[in-house]
N, CA, C and O atoms as a GROMACS GRO file, in nm:
protein
  468
    1MET      N    1   0.083  -0.120   0.002
    1MET     CA    2   0.000  -0.004   0.002
    1MET      C    3   0.087   0.123   0.001
    1MET      O    4   0.187   0.130   0.072
    2GLN      N    5   0.049   0.220  -0.078
    2GLN     CA    6   0.129   0.345  -0.084
    2GLN      C    7   0.110   0.425   0.039
    2GLN      O    8   0.010   0.408   0.108
    3SER      N    9   0.196   0.507   0.067
    3SER     CA   10   0.186   0.603   0.186
    3SER      C   11   0.183   0.740   0.132
    3SER      O   12   0.203   0.764   0.013
    4LEU      N   13   0.157   0.836   0.226
    4LEU     CA   14   0.158   0.979   0.186
    4LEU      C   15   0.291   1.017   0.121
    4LEU      O   16   0.293   1.089   0.020
    5GLY      N   17   0.398   0.973   0.175
    5GLY     CA   18   0.532   1.012   0.127
    5GLY      C   19   0.551   0.955  -0.012
    5GLY      O   20   0.607   1.022  -0.098
    6ASP      N   21   0.504   0.829  -0.035
    6ASP     CA   22   0.517   0.764  -0.164
    6ASP      C   23   0.442   0.844  -0.272
    6ASP      O   24   0.491   0.860  -0.384
    7ARG      N   25   0.324   0.893  -0.239
    7ARG     CA   26   0.242   0.977  -0.328
    7ARG      C   27   0.297   1.107  -0.355
    7ARG      O   28   0.290   1.156  -0.467
    8ILE      N   29   0.356   1.168  -0.251
    8ILE     CA   30   0.415   1.299  -0.275
    8ILE      C   31   0.528   1.285  -0.381
    8ILE      O   32   0.534   1.355  -0.482
    9LYS      N   33   0.622   1.184  -0.348
    9LYS     CA   34   0.732   1.159  -0.437
    9LYS      C   35   0.682   1.123  -0.582
    9LYS      O   36   0.736   1.174  -0.680
   10PHE      N   37   0.583   1.040  -0.592
   10PHE     CA   38   0.537   0.994  -0.720
   10PHE      C   39   0.495   1.115  -0.808
   10PHE      O   40   0.533   1.130  -0.924
   11LEU      N   41   0.407   1.203  -0.738
   11LEU     CA   42   0.362   1.323  -0.816
   11LEU      C   43   0.473   1.419  -0.845
   11LEU      O   44   0.478   1.479  -0.952
   12ARG      N   45   0.561   1.434  -0.752
   12ARG     CA   46   0.672   1.525  -0.782
   12ARG      C   47   0.766   1.479  -0.899
   12ARG      O   48   0.817   1.558  -0.978
   13GLU      N   49   0.784   1.348  -0.902
   13GLU     CA   50   0.871   1.290  -1.013
   13GLU      C   51   0.789   1.296  -1.139
   13GLU      O   52   0.844   1.325  -1.245
   14LYS      N   53   0.655   1.268  -1.134
   14LYS     CA   54   0.568   1.270  -1.256
   14LYS      C   55   0.576   1.415  -1.312
   14LYS      O   56   0.578   1.433  -1.434
   15LYS      N   57   0.580   1.507  -1.232
   15LYS     CA   58   0.580   1.652  -1.282
   15LYS      C   59   0.728   1.698  -1.309
   15LYS      O   60   0.756   1.816  -1.332
   16GLN      N   61   0.814   1.602  -1.306
   16GLN     CA   62   0.964   1.630  -1.332
   16GLN      C   63   1.012   1.745  -1.251
   16GLN      O   64   1.074   1.838  -1.301
   17MET      N   65   0.979   1.736  -1.113
   17MET     CA   66   1.030   1.838  -1.024
   17MET      C   67   1.135   1.777  -0.931
   17MET      O   68   1.125   1.661  -0.892
   18SER      N   69   1.234   1.855  -0.897
   18SER     CA   70   1.331   1.807  -0.797
   18SER      C   71   1.269   1.833  -0.657
   18SER      O   72   1.165   1.899  -0.646
   19GLN      N   73   1.333   1.780  -0.553
   19GLN     CA   74   1.285   1.805  -0.422
   19GLN      C   75   1.301   1.956  -0.392
   19GLN      O   76   1.218   2.015  -0.322
   20LYS      N   77   1.410   2.016  -0.446
   20LYS     CA   78   1.432   2.157  -0.425
   20LYS      C   79   1.326   2.238  -0.494
   20LYS      O   80   1.280   2.338  -0.438
   21ASP      N   81   1.286   2.200  -0.614
   21ASP     CA   82   1.179   2.273  -0.687
   21ASP      C   83   1.051   2.272  -0.605
   21ASP      O   84   0.994   2.377  -0.576
   22LEU      N   85   1.004   2.148  -0.565
   22LEU     CA   86   0.884   2.133  -0.490
   22LEU      C   87   0.889   2.210  -0.351
   22LEU      O   88   0.796   2.282  -0.314
   23ALA      N   89   0.993   2.191  -0.284
   23ALA     CA   90   1.010   2.257  -0.154
   23ALA      C   91   0.994   2.414  -0.175
   23ALA      O   92   0.923   2.481  -0.100
   24LEU      N   93   1.059   2.464  -0.272
   24LEU     CA   94   1.050   2.608  -0.294
   24LEU      C   95   0.908   2.650  -0.326
   24LEU      O   96   0.856   2.747  -0.269
   25LYS      N   97   0.845   2.579  -0.417
   25LYS     CA   98   0.704   2.611  -0.457
   25LYS      C   99   0.605   2.592  -0.341
   25LYS      O  100   0.504   2.662  -0.332
   26ALA      N  101   0.636   2.493  -0.251
   26ALA     CA  102   0.545   2.475  -0.130
   26ALA      C  103   0.585   2.555  -0.013
   26ALA      O  104   0.514   2.551   0.088
   27GLY      N  105   0.696   2.631  -0.015
   27GLY     CA  106   0.741   2.707   0.099
   27GLY      C  107   0.795   2.618   0.211
   27GLY      O  108   0.778   2.650   0.329
   28LEU      N  109   0.857   2.512   0.176
   28LEU     CA  110   0.914   2.418   0.275
   28LEU      C  111   1.067   2.415   0.256
   28LEU      O  112   1.121   2.470   0.160
   29THR      N  113   1.132   2.352   0.347
   29THR     CA  114   1.272   2.331   0.332
   29THR      C  115   1.288   2.190   0.258
   29THR      O  116   1.197   2.108   0.261
   30VAL      N  117   1.399   2.167   0.195
   30VAL     CA  118   1.428   2.044   0.130
   30VAL      C  119   1.428   1.931   0.234
   30VAL      O  120   1.382   1.821   0.206
   31VAL      N  121   1.480   1.960   0.352
   31VAL     CA  122   1.486   1.860   0.460
   31VAL      C  123   1.347   1.824   0.504
   31VAL      O  124   1.321   1.706   0.528
   32GLN      N  125   1.252   1.923   0.517
   32GLN     CA  126   1.111   1.891   0.555
   32GLN      C  127   1.050   1.802   0.448
   32GLN      O  128   0.991   1.699   0.481
   33LEU      N  129   1.063   1.837   0.328
   33LEU     CA  130   1.001   1.757   0.214
   33LEU      C  131   1.066   1.625   0.204
   33LEU      O  132   0.995   1.528   0.179
   34SER      N  133   1.194   1.611   0.219
   34SER     CA  134   1.263   1.472   0.227
   34SER      C  135   1.201   1.393   0.335
   34SER      O  136   1.170   1.275   0.313
   35ARG      N  137   1.178   1.448   0.456
   35ARG     CA  138   1.127   1.371   0.566
   35ARG      C  139   0.982   1.325   0.538
   35ARG      O  140   0.941   1.216   0.578
   36TYR      N  141   0.904   1.412   0.467
   36TYR     CA  142   0.770   1.373   0.431
   36TYR      C  143   0.773   1.258   0.338
   36TYR      O  144   0.703   1.159   0.358
   37GLU      N  145   0.859   1.270   0.231
   37GLU     CA  146   0.870   1.169   0.131
   37GLU      C  147   0.915   1.026   0.190
   37GLU      O  148   0.872   0.920   0.147
   38THR      N  149   0.998   1.037   0.282
   38THR     CA  150   1.049   0.904   0.342
   38THR      C  151   0.962   0.861   0.457
   38THR      O  152   0.992   0.760   0.521
   39ASN      N  153   0.856   0.934   0.487
   39ASN     CA  154   0.760   0.901   0.597
   39ASN      C  155   0.833   0.915   0.732
   39ASN      O  156   0.786   0.856   0.830
   40ASP      N  157   0.936   0.985   0.743
   40ASP     CA  158   0.995   1.008   0.876
   40ASP      C  159   0.909   1.104   0.958
   40ASP      O  160   0.901   1.094   1.081
   41ARG      N  161   0.846   1.196   0.888
   41ARG     CA  162   0.761   1.294   0.946
   41ARG      C  163   0.634   1.310   0.874
   41ARG      O  164   0.630   1.280   0.755
   42LYS      N  165   0.522   1.356   0.940
   42LYS     CA  166   0.400   1.379   0.871
   42LYS      C  167   0.381   1.536   0.870
   42LYS      O  168   0.409   1.606   0.967
   43PRO      N  169   0.334   1.582   0.758
   43PRO     CA  170   0.315   1.730   0.750
   43PRO      C  171   0.202   1.778   0.830
   43PRO      O  172   0.100   1.710   0.843
   44ASP      N  173   0.216   1.899   0.886
   44ASP     CA  174   0.107   1.963   0.961
   44ASP      C  175   0.016   2.012   0.855
   44ASP      O  176   0.052   2.021   0.738
   45PRO      N  177  -0.112   2.048   0.900
   45PRO     CA  178  -0.221   2.085   0.793
   45PRO      C  179  -0.169   2.195   0.696
   45PRO      O  180  -0.187   2.183   0.575
   46GLU      N  181  -0.107   2.300   0.750
   46GLU     CA  182  -0.062   2.407   0.658
   46GLU      C  183   0.038   2.358   0.558
   46GLU      O  184   0.029   2.398   0.442
   47SER      N  185   0.137   2.271   0.597
   47SER     CA  186   0.232   2.218   0.504
   47SER      C  187   0.163   2.129   0.407
   47SER      O  188   0.196   2.133   0.288
   48LEU      N  189   0.069   2.047   0.450
   48LEU     CA  190   0.004   1.948   0.368
   48LEU      C  191  -0.066   2.035   0.255
   48LEU      O  192  -0.052   2.004   0.137
   49ARG      N  193  -0.140   2.141   0.293
   49ARG     CA  194  -0.215   2.225   0.196
   49ARG      C  195  -0.117   2.288   0.098
   49ARG      O  196  -0.149   2.302  -0.020
   50SER      N  197   0.007   2.329   0.145
   50SER     CA  198   0.105   2.383   0.056
   50SER      C  199   0.156   2.281  -0.042
   50SER      O  200   0.176   2.316  -0.158
   51VAL      N  201   0.177   2.161  -0.006
   51VAL     CA  202   0.212   2.045  -0.089
   51VAL      C  203   0.106   2.016  -0.196
   51VAL      O  204   0.135   1.999  -0.315
   52VAL      N  205  -0.016   2.013  -0.148
   52VAL     CA  206  -0.128   1.988  -0.231
   52VAL      C  207  -0.130   2.089  -0.346
   52VAL      O  208  -0.128   2.057  -0.464
   53ASP      N  209  -0.134   2.213  -0.301
   53ASP     CA  210  -0.133   2.327  -0.402
   53ASP      C  211  -0.015   2.323  -0.500
   53ASP      O  212  -0.029   2.344  -0.620
   54ALA      N  213   0.102   2.296  -0.440
   54ALA     CA  214   0.228   2.295  -0.532
   54ALA      C  215   0.220   2.184  -0.630
   54ALA      O  216   0.265   2.200  -0.743
   55LEU      N  217   0.163   2.068  -0.592
   55LEU     CA  218   0.153   1.955  -0.683
   55LEU      C  219   0.024   1.952  -0.767
   55LEU      O  220   0.006   1.866  -0.854
   56ASP      N  221  -0.063   2.046  -0.739
   56ASP     CA  222  -0.197   2.058  -0.812
   56ASP      C  223  -0.265   1.926  -0.805
   56ASP      O  224  -0.303   1.867  -0.906
   57THR      N  225  -0.282   1.882  -0.682
   57THR     CA  226  -0.355   1.754  -0.649
   57THR      C  227  -0.460   1.784  -0.548
   57THR      O  228  -0.506   1.898  -0.538
   58ASN      N  229  -0.498   1.689  -0.476
   58ASN     CA  230  -0.600   1.699  -0.366
   58ASN      C  231  -0.552   1.619  -0.244
   58ASN      O  232  -0.482   1.519  -0.257
   59ALA      N  233  -0.590   1.665  -0.130
   59ALA     CA  234  -0.543   1.604  -0.004
   59ALA      C  235  -0.586   1.459   0.004
   59ALA      O  236  -0.509   1.372   0.045
   60ASP      N  237  -0.703   1.435  -0.033
   60ASP     CA  238  -0.756   1.300  -0.025
   60ASP      C  239  -0.666   1.197  -0.103
   60ASP      O  240  -0.649   1.083  -0.059
   61TYR      N  241  -0.614   1.239  -0.214
   61TYR     CA  242  -0.520   1.152  -0.278
   61TYR      C  243  -0.388   1.135  -0.201
   61TYR      O  244  -0.338   1.023  -0.188
   62LEU      N  245  -0.336   1.240  -0.152
   62LEU     CA  246  -0.209   1.220  -0.076
   62LEU      C  247  -0.233   1.144   0.057
   62LEU      O  248  -0.145   1.077   0.110
   63LEU      N  249  -0.354   1.159   0.106
   63LEU     CA  250  -0.377   1.077   0.237
   63LEU      C  251  -0.431   0.944   0.203
   63LEU      O  252  -0.483   0.879   0.294
   64CYS      N  253  -0.426   0.894   0.081
   64CYS     CA  254  -0.463   0.765   0.041
   64CYS      C  255  -0.611   0.730   0.060
   64CYS      O  256  -0.647   0.614   0.082
   65ARG      N  257  -0.695   0.835   0.051
   65ARG     CA  258  -0.839   0.815   0.069
   65ARG      C  259  -0.908   0.798  -0.070
   65ARG      O  260  -1.025   0.762  -0.081
   66THR      N  261  -0.826   0.826  -0.175
   66THR     CA  262  -0.875   0.812  -0.313
   66THR      C  263  -0.752   0.787  -0.406
   66THR      O  264  -0.638   0.824  -0.379
   67ASP      N  265  -0.787   0.722  -0.515
   67ASP     CA  266  -0.671   0.697  -0.611
   67ASP      C  267  -0.670   0.794  -0.724
   67ASP      O  268  -0.592   0.779  -0.818
   68ASP      N  269  -0.758   0.897  -0.716
   68ASP     CA  270  -0.768   0.999  -0.815
   68ASP      C  271  -0.686   1.124  -0.766
   68ASP      O  272  -0.725   1.190  -0.670
   69PRO      N  273  -0.579   1.152  -0.832
   69PRO     CA  274  -0.491   1.270  -0.794
   69PRO      C  275  -0.540   1.402  -0.852
   69PRO      O  276  -0.475   1.505  -0.835
   70SER      N  277  -0.655   1.400  -0.923
   70SER     CA  278  -0.700   1.529  -0.982
   70SER      C  279  -0.725   1.628  -0.868
   70SER      O  280  -0.762   1.590  -0.757
   71PRO      N  281  -0.702   1.762  -0.902
   71PRO     CA  282  -0.728   1.869  -0.801
   71PRO      C  283  -0.875   1.862  -0.770
   71PRO      O  284  -0.958   1.825  -0.853
   72SER      N  285  -0.905   1.900  -0.646
   72SER     CA  286  -1.038   1.904  -0.596
   72SER      C  287  -1.104   2.029  -0.650
   72SER      O  288  -1.043   2.136  -0.657
   73ASP      N  289  -1.232   2.012  -0.687
   73ASP     CA  290  -1.316   2.133  -0.727
   73ASP      C  291  -1.364   2.205  -0.611
   73ASP      O  292  -1.391   2.325  -0.618
   74GLU      N  293  -1.376   2.130  -0.494
   74GLU     CA  294  -1.422   2.192  -0.377
   74GLU      C  295  -1.304   2.246  -0.294
   74GLU      O  296  -1.250   2.175  -0.209
   75LYS      N  297  -1.267   2.373  -0.321
   75LYS     CA  298  -1.152   2.428  -0.248
   75LYS      C  299  -1.178   2.453  -0.110
   75LYS      O  300  -1.081   2.461  -0.034
   76MET      N  301  -1.299   2.467  -0.063
   76MET     CA  302  -1.333   2.502   0.070
   76MET      C  303  -1.403   2.391   0.148
   76MET      O  304  -1.510   2.412   0.203
   77SER      N  305  -1.342   2.271   0.152
   77SER     CA  306  -1.401   2.169   0.228
   77SER      C  307  -1.383   2.184   0.380
   77SER      O  308  -1.305   2.271   0.421
   78LEU      N  309  -1.449   2.105   0.465
   78LEU     CA  310  -1.436   2.117   0.601
   78LEU      C  311  -1.292   2.104   0.644
   78LEU      O  312  -1.248   2.175   0.735
   79SER      N  313  -1.216   2.014   0.579
   79SER     CA  314  -1.071   1.992   0.617
   79SER      C  315  -0.996   2.122   0.597
   79SER      O  316  -0.902   2.149   0.671
   80PHE      N  317  -1.035   2.206   0.499
   80PHE     CA  318  -0.971   2.333   0.480
   80PHE      C  319  -0.968   2.418   0.603
   80PHE      O  320  -0.872   2.491   0.629
   81TYR      N  321  -1.074   2.407   0.678
   81TYR     CA  322  -1.083   2.488   0.800
   81TYR      C  323  -1.027   2.420   0.922
   81TYR      O  324  -1.041   2.471   1.034
   82GLY      N  325  -0.964   2.306   0.903
   82GLY     CA  326  -0.893   2.236   1.014
   82GLY      C  327  -0.976   2.126   1.074
   82GLY      O  328  -0.933   2.057   1.167
   83GLY      N  329  -1.094   2.111   1.022
   83GLY     CA  330  -1.184   2.006   1.073
   83GLY      C  331  -1.244   2.049   1.207
   83GLY      O  332  -1.200   2.145   1.270
   84PRO      N  333  -1.352   1.971   1.249
   84PRO     CA  334  -1.427   2.004   1.367
   84PRO      C  335  -1.340   2.028   1.496
   84PRO      O  336  -1.375   2.110   1.581
   85GLU      N  337  -1.228   1.954   1.506
   85GLU     CA  338  -1.153   1.973   1.634
   85GLU      C  339  -1.096   2.115   1.636
   85GLU      O  340  -1.064   2.164   1.744
   86ALA      N  341  -1.083   2.181   1.524
   86ALA     CA  342  -1.020   2.317   1.524
   86ALA      C  343  -1.118   2.429   1.540
   86ALA      O  344  -1.075   2.544   1.550
   87TYR      N  345  -1.256   2.400   1.542
   87TYR     CA  346  -1.357   2.502   1.550
   87TYR      C  347  -1.356   2.564   1.689
   87TYR      O  348  -1.343   2.492   1.788
   88THR      N  349  -1.368   2.694   1.698
   88THR     CA  350  -1.394   2.755   1.828
   88THR      C  351  -1.532   2.750   1.870
   88THR      O  352  -1.621   2.717   1.791
   89ALA      N  353  -1.554   2.781   1.994
   89ALA     CA  354  -1.689   2.774   2.060
   89ALA      C  355  -1.779   2.876   1.980
   89ALA      O  356  -1.895   2.846   1.952
   90ASP      N  357  -1.728   2.991   1.946
   90ASP     CA  358  -1.798   3.086   1.871
   90ASP      C  359  -1.839   3.042   1.737
   90ASP      O  360  -1.952   3.066   1.696
   91GLU      N  361  -1.752   2.977   1.666
   91GLU     CA  362  -1.774   2.923   1.536
   91GLU      C  363  -1.884   2.820   1.539
   91GLU      O  364  -1.974   2.820   1.456
   92ILE      N  365  -1.873   2.728   1.640
   92ILE     CA  366  -1.976   2.627   1.657
   92ILE      C  367  -2.118   2.685   1.678
   92ILE      O  368  -2.218   2.644   1.619
   93ALA      N  369  -2.115   2.790   1.775
   93ALA     CA  370  -2.247   2.855   1.796
   93ALA      C  371  -2.300   2.916   1.675
   93ALA      O  372  -2.420   2.907   1.651
   94MET      N  373  -2.221   2.975   1.597
   94MET     CA  374  -2.265   3.048   1.467
   94MET      C  375  -2.316   2.940   1.365
   94MET      O  376  -2.413   2.965   1.294
   95MET      N  377  -2.251   2.826   1.360
   95MET     CA  378  -2.296   2.719   1.272
   95MET      C  379  -2.427   2.659   1.312
   95MET      O  380  -2.513   2.629   1.229
   96GLU      N  381  -2.442   2.643   1.446
   96GLU     CA  382  -2.569   2.590   1.501
   96GLU      C  383  -2.681   2.686   1.475
   96GLU      O  384  -2.790   2.643   1.436
   97ALA      N  385  -2.659   2.820   1.494
   97ALA     CA  386  -2.757   2.920   1.465
   97ALA      C  387  -2.800   2.921   1.325
   97ALA      O  388  -2.919   2.933   1.292
   98ALA      N  389  -2.698   2.907   1.236
   98ALA     CA  390  -2.723   2.909   1.083
   98ALA      C  391  -2.810   2.786   1.052
   98ALA      O  392  -2.908   2.794   0.978
   99LEU      N  393  -2.773   2.674   1.110
   99LEU     CA  394  -2.855   2.549   1.080
   99LEU      C  395  -2.990   2.558   1.134
   99LEU      O  396  -3.083   2.510   1.069
  100ARG      N  397  -3.014   2.621   1.260
  100ARG     CA  398  -3.152   2.637   1.305
  100ARG      C  399  -3.225   2.736   1.219
  100ARG      O  400  -3.345   2.718   1.198
  101ALA      N  401  -3.164   2.837   1.168
  101ALA     CA  402  -3.234   2.934   1.079
  101ALA      C  403  -3.272   2.865   0.946
  101ALA      O  404  -3.382   2.884   0.893
  102TYR      N  405  -3.180   2.785   0.895
  102TYR     CA  406  -3.206   2.711   0.774
  102TYR      C  407  -3.323   2.617   0.792
  102TYR      O  408  -3.412   2.612   0.707
  103ARG      N  409  -3.325   2.544   0.900
  103ARG     CA  410  -3.440   2.443   0.925
  103ARG      C  411  -3.565   2.521   0.939
  103ARG      O  412  -3.667   2.478   0.886
  104GLU      N  413  -3.566   2.630   1.007
  104GLU     CA  414  -3.688   2.712   1.017
  104GLU      C  415  -3.744   2.756   0.886
  104GLU      O  416  -3.864   2.746   0.859
  105GLN      N  417  -3.652   2.806   0.804
  105GLN     CA  418  -3.696   2.854   0.672
  105GLN      C  419  -3.739   2.737   0.589
  105GLN      O  420  -3.839   2.750   0.518
  106LYS      N  421  -3.673   2.624   0.592
  106LYS     CA  422  -3.717   2.507   0.515
  106LYS      C  423  -3.855   2.460   0.564
  106LYS      O  424  -3.940   2.420   0.484
  107LYS      N  425  -3.874   2.466   0.692
  107LYS     CA  426  -4.006   2.426   0.750
  107LYS      C  427  -4.120   2.514   0.706
  107LYS      O  428  -4.233   2.470   0.683
  108LYS      N  429  -4.086   2.639   0.694
  108LYS     CA  430  -4.192   2.743   0.654
  108LYS      C  431  -4.221   2.718   0.500
  108LYS      O  432  -4.336   2.719   0.458
  109LEU      N  433  -4.118   2.695   0.424
  109LEU     CA  434  -4.136   2.670   0.280
  109LEU      C  435  -4.210   2.545   0.248
  109LEU      O  436  -4.298   2.542   0.162
  110LEU      N  437  -4.171   2.433   0.325
  110LEU     CA  438  -4.234   2.315   0.288
  110LEU      C  439  -4.363   2.281   0.367
  110LEU      O  440  -4.435   2.188   0.334
  111GLY      N  441  -4.389   2.361   0.473
  111GLY     CA  442  -4.512   2.360   0.545
  111GLY      C  443  -4.525   2.233   0.631
  111GLY      O  444  -4.634   2.179   0.648
  112GLY      N  445  -4.408   2.186   0.686
  112GLY     CA  446  -4.420   2.071   0.772
  112GLY      C  447  -4.297   2.066   0.867
  112GLY      O  448  -4.213   2.156   0.865
  113ASP      N  449  -4.288   1.966   0.947
  113ASP     CA  450  -4.185   1.954   1.044
  113ASP      C  451  -4.074   1.874   0.982
  113ASP      O  452  -4.088   1.752   0.965
  114THR      N  453  -3.965   1.937   0.949
  114THR     CA  454  -3.853   1.864   0.877
  114THR      C  455  -3.730   1.851   0.966
  114THR      O  456  -3.626   1.803   0.921
  115GLU      N  457  -3.742   1.895   1.099
  115GLU     CA  458  -3.631   1.882   1.187
  115GLU      C  459  -3.618   1.742   1.238
  115GLU      O  460  -3.714   1.668   1.260
  116LYS      N  461  -3.481   1.709   1.254
  116LYS     CA  462  -3.460   1.574   1.311
  116LYS      C  463  -3.493   1.576   1.465
  116LYS      O  464  -3.476   1.678   1.533
  117LYS      N  465  -3.538   1.471   1.509
  117LYS     CA  466  -3.573   1.455   1.656
  117LYS      C  467  -3.451   1.405   1.728
  117LYS      O  468  -3.455   1.384   1.850
   0.00000   0.00000   0.00000
């Protein structure tokens, strides 16, 4: 099974980039990139996003969640925001309020109770 490092290296080589080229484009050091490619280290979310952008791919491909390396059309997925663990209490409250407002509007438009119990 391929690893994140294998996939970074595969795409880098496919694009005929040296480690130095990719590191420069992604704003990393060559040492950081080398450690990612050899699986000695895992990139933090910011570094992963930089590698994804520099390789014009998608994070799900690098994370072995899909075999399709095509760039994602959805640039603002939940993972872009750091995932649920990174949400602040204020952000959660705002999302909950927005969801309540959406459900109320939907209920009015459809004329029935559409909320989950």
